[in-house]
N, C-alpha and C positions, 0 to 999 in steps of 0.2 A: 559730439560734433565742433566742423571742422570751423571755424573764428570766422573767418570770412563772410562765409553760407550762411551765417548764425547771423551778421551785423547785416549783410545784407535783404537776412529776410526779414529784421528787426525795421531795421531805418525802412523800410517800403509801406512795410504794415502803419509807420507812424508816419510816413509821409503821408496816406492816401491817395485819392487820384488825380486832383488836377497838381501832383507834386510828382520828383521820379528823380532814380540813383543816377550823377553822371556814371563818379568812379568813387571804389575803395581800396587805399591802399594800407595793412596791414602788415604791420613790421613788428615780429614777436620774437625776442631773445631768452633767455629762460629766468631771469628775473622785471625784466621789463617790455610794456607792448608800447607802442603807440598802433594809433589808428586814426585814420583821417580818406572824413569821409563827401563828396563834391553834388551839392546837392542842386537839380536848378528844378524850374515851375512853368509852368504855361505860361506864365501869366508874372514871371519871374518869381523872388523870394522875397522874402521881410527877412531882417534880425529878426525878430516875434519864434519869426518860422525854424531858422537855428536853432533859437534858442530851446522852445519845446522841443526840438528834435533831439539837442543836446542832453540835455536832463529828462529826458525820458530814455534812452541809449545807455545813461549811465548808471538809473535803473537798472535796465535788463541785463547791461554785463554784470551786473557788483549781484546780482540775482544771481547770475551764472554760473559764478565765479570759475571763467574759462581763463580768466586775463587775470588778476590780481592786481598786478602793477600798473597804472598806464597812461596814459594821455591823451585824451582825442577831443577831434577836431573836425566839426562842419561847418563848411561853408558851401558859399558858392561858387562856381567857374568867373577866373576876373577875363577878361575881354580880351587880352593878350594869348587867350587858351583856346586848341582851336577847336570847336565844333564838333562832335564824337557821338553824335545822336540825331538821327531825321524833327528830332521832336526836339530838340536843342532849338532848327534855326524855325522854328516855325513863330518864335515871340522877336524873329531879325525880318521878319517882314515890312518890306519899304526902309530897308537899311542896308548900304553894300558891305557885298562879302566878295573873299578876293579864294578860289576857292583851283586850291595845283592836282589836277586830273592829271592820271597816267592810267590811259587805254590799255598800255599796253607793259607790265609793271617786269614780265620776265625776259625783254629785250633794252631794260633800262634806256629809254630811251629817257631827256629829260624831261619833266612832266609839262600839262599847258597851263598858263595861268591863264582866270581869267576872271575882269572881273566885271562889279556890276549889280546893280538893286535888286535885292531877291524879291518877283514877283507872288509867284506861290509855291510849294510845298503839297505833292502830291505822293505817296507811300513813298517813294520811294526815288523822287525827281526835285530837284527843283531849280527853276524859272527864274531866269535873272532878267530885266532889262539892260541890254550892254551898252547902247546908242541909239541917239533918234529914238528909231521906229523897228531895232533889235533886240530880239529874243533869243537867248539860247539853256537850253535844258539842260539837265546835265546828271544823270546816276549818279546818289550820292555812295552807293559802293564802288563808286571810282575813284572815287575823289580820295584820293590821300592826305588833300591836308585843307581845315575850312578853317576861315579865321573873318570877324567881324574885324571890318578896317574903319580903323579909329576918325569919326572925324572933328578930332579936338581942335584942330591945330588951320 
């Protein structure tokens, strides 16, 4: 069984409906493995949930014998990481986003950068309030990078 596929399957089963896998990185060498998993949730993820998933995965990995010696890290994406799934965006409604949009990547144009307050997420589109009464809708698939604007400063 492919290690990455097994890890994703187990993680998804352990997470339940309101949490999801963002990214899994498995680096396996002859004698050592490093498994990093980023998870998120429709309403965020608690540290208790990360601990629960870590313990559950550790048990499944150990029982499978797929990776005899490994380190496992289950965490949530930090704010400086780009949003890579439409589902991640929903929890940022009301927050400021920066979207780099490249409508024609083959022509190597510089990206169009849009910043605004996320007001809705529909299937594959994000709607932002960008100024006074102006809104814009961006196709998620055309966005090359979506980040949460850090309002802490």
